[in-house]
C-alpha positions as CSV (number, residue, x, y, z in Angstrom):
1,M,97.5,100.0,80.8
2,S,98.4,103.5,81.1
3,N,101.5,105.4,81.3
4,T,100.7,107.6,83.8
5,F,101.3,108.1,87.4
6,T,99.6,110.0,90.0
7,Y,101.2,111.2,93.3
8,V,99.0,111.9,96.2
9,K,99.8,113.0,99.8
10,D,98.0,110.5,102.0
11,S,97.0,114.1,104.7
12,I,98.1,117.6,103.4
13,L,99.7,118.5,107.0
14,F,102.9,116.0,108.4
15,S,102.1,113.4,106.0
16,K,105.4,110.8,105.7
17,K,103.3,108.5,102.6
18,T,102.6,108.6,99.0
19,H,100.4,107.2,97.6
20,I,101.2,106.6,93.2
21,Y,97.5,105.9,91.8
22,L,97.9,104.8,87.8
23,G,96.4,107.7,85.4
24,Q,96.4,110.7,85.4
25,M,94.1,113.0,88.5
26,E,94.0,116.6,88.8
27,S,92.2,116.0,92.4
28,S,92.5,114.7,95.7
29,S,89.5,112.9,95.8
30,Q,89.2,111.7,92.1
31,T,91.4,108.5,94.6
32,S,88.8,108.1,97.3
33,N,87.4,104.4,95.8
34,I,90.4,103.2,94.0
35,D,93.5,101.7,95.4
36,P,96.7,103.0,95.1
37,V,99.6,101.1,92.6
38,W,102.1,101.7,95.0
39,T,102.9,104.1,98.3
40,I,106.5,105.9,99.0
41,H,107.1,106.0,102.5
42,A,109.6,108.8,104.0
43,H,110.8,108.6,107.5
44,D,113.6,110.8,108.2
45,R,116.5,109.9,105.4
46,E,114.9,106.2,104.0
47,I,112.3,106.1,102.4
48,T,110.2,103.1,101.0
49,I,108.1,102.0,97.8
50,C,105.5,99.8,98.6
51,T,103.1,97.9,96.6
52,G,99.1,99.1,97.0
53,R,98.4,101.5,100.4
54,N,100.8,99.0,103.1
55,G,102.5,95.6,101.5
56,H,104.9,94.7,101.2
57,V,108.1,96.8,101.0
58,V,109.1,96.4,96.7
59,M,112.6,98.9,97.3
60,S,113.9,101.1,99.5
61,A,117.0,104.5,99.2
62,I,118.2,105.7,101.7
63,M,119.6,109.0,101.6
64,E,123.1,110.5,102.0
65,G,125.1,113.6,102.4
66,V,124.5,116.9,104.3
67,N,121.9,117.8,102.3
68,K,120.4,114.0,101.5
69,N,122.0,114.8,97.8
70,L,123.1,110.7,97.9
71,A,121.3,108.1,97.7
72,Q,121.8,104.1,97.7
73,F,118.8,101.9,96.6
74,N,117.9,98.2,97.7
75,Y,116.3,95.4,95.4
76,Q,116.1,91.9,96.8
77,G,119.9,92.1,97.8
78,K,121.1,94.6,95.1
79,V,122.8,97.9,95.9
80,T,123.4,100.9,92.9
81,N,123.0,104.4,93.8
82,G,122.0,107.8,92.9
83,G,122.6,111.9,93.3
84,F,123.6,115.1,92.0
85,D,125.8,115.7,89.9
86,G,127.7,119.3,89.5
87,T,129.0,118.1,86.8
88,K,125.7,118.1,84.8
89,S,123.6,119.9,87.3
90,T,121.3,117.0,87.6
91,W,119.9,114.4,89.4
92,A,121.1,110.9,88.2
93,F,121.2,107.2,89.8
94,V,122.1,103.8,87.6
95,D,119.7,101.5,87.2
96,F,120.7,97.4,88.9
97,D,121.7,96.7,85.3
98,G,124.7,99.2,85.7
99,K,122.6,102.1,83.0
100,R,122.7,105.7,84.0
101,Y,119.7,108.0,83.6
102,D,119.3,111.7,84.9
103,W,116.5,114.1,85.7
104,V,117.2,116.8,83.6
105,A,115.4,120.2,85.4
106,S,113.4,122.2,82.5
107,M,112.7,125.8,82.6
108,M,109.5,125.2,85.1
109,Q,111.3,124.6,89.0
110,N,108.9,121.4,88.9
111,C,109.4,119.8,86.0
112,W,112.1,117.1,85.1
113,K,113.0,114.4,82.6
114,L,114.5,111.6,83.4
115,E,116.7,110.8,80.1
116,D,118.6,107.5,79.0
117,S,122.7,108.0,77.9
118,E,121.3,108.1,75.1
119,G,119.4,110.8,75.3
120,K,115.8,109.4,75.1
121,V,113.4,110.7,77.3
122,V,112.0,107.8,79.3
123,A,109.8,109.7,82.0
124,Q,108.3,113.0,82.6
125,Y,107.2,114.7,86.1
126,I,105.8,117.3,86.7
127,G,105.0,118.8,90.6
128,M,102.7,121.0,90.1
129,S,98.4,121.1,90.9
130,R,95.5,122.8,92.6
131,D,95.2,121.1,94.8
132,M,97.4,120.2,98.0
133,R,97.3,116.4,98.1
134,V,98.4,115.9,94.6
135,K,102.2,116.4,94.1
136,G,102.5,115.5,90.6
137,T,102.4,113.3,88.0
138,L,105.0,111.0,86.5
139,A,104.4,110.2,82.4
140,L,105.9,107.1,80.8
141,Q,107.3,108.0,77.7
142,A,109.1,104.7,77.0
143,K,109.0,100.9,77.7
144,V,110.8,100.1,81.7
145,S,111.3,97.2,83.2
146,E,109.2,97.2,86.9
147,T,112.4,97.6,88.4
148,L,112.9,100.7,86.6
149,I,109.6,101.8,87.5
150,G,110.7,101.7,90.9
151,L,113.3,103.4,90.7
152,I,112.2,106.4,89.3
153,H,109.3,106.5,91.5
154,L,111.5,106.2,94.5
155,S,114.3,109.1,93.0
156,S,111.4,111.5,91.9
157,K,110.8,111.9,95.9
158,M,115.0,112.9,95.5
159,L,114.8,116.0,93.2
160,K,113.1,117.7,95.5
161,Y,116.4,117.6,97.8
162,S,118.7,118.4,94.7
163,E,117.1,121.5,94.1
164,T,118.2,122.3,98.0
165,S,121.2,121.5,97.7
166,R,122.2,123.6,94.5
167,R,120.6,127.1,96.1
């Protein structure tokens, strides 16, 4: 199984859906005959991740704060939080087992790495592509649970909000 995922918007304009495909894709045309593993739906302050194109909701997040720089994640009746940490200049979240993770920005604006509390890199998000529908790729650097994968995908959607809140 691949440890890389590609984020592809449903359409270039006004799309609230981002499909997540297994593997690294350079263009959206590569996904035409493939079903997504998950789909992220963004509705104002609520973001949900569901299986496939329109399957059941696996996890959700509610963004809070003036700049949408805080989030509350919900999974099977469990709740945890995340948000911009001004002391570290990171976007952090706590998983459902109480472990903290920090999205750390690299020198390049659209590149982020996810570190655990010991500073080990768990995942890397690169939000660049020549194709306007391809929003980025996420590469897992460690073995993680399905629940943590859901948190990683949802929290990666929040990174743009932490960038705007620092400007």
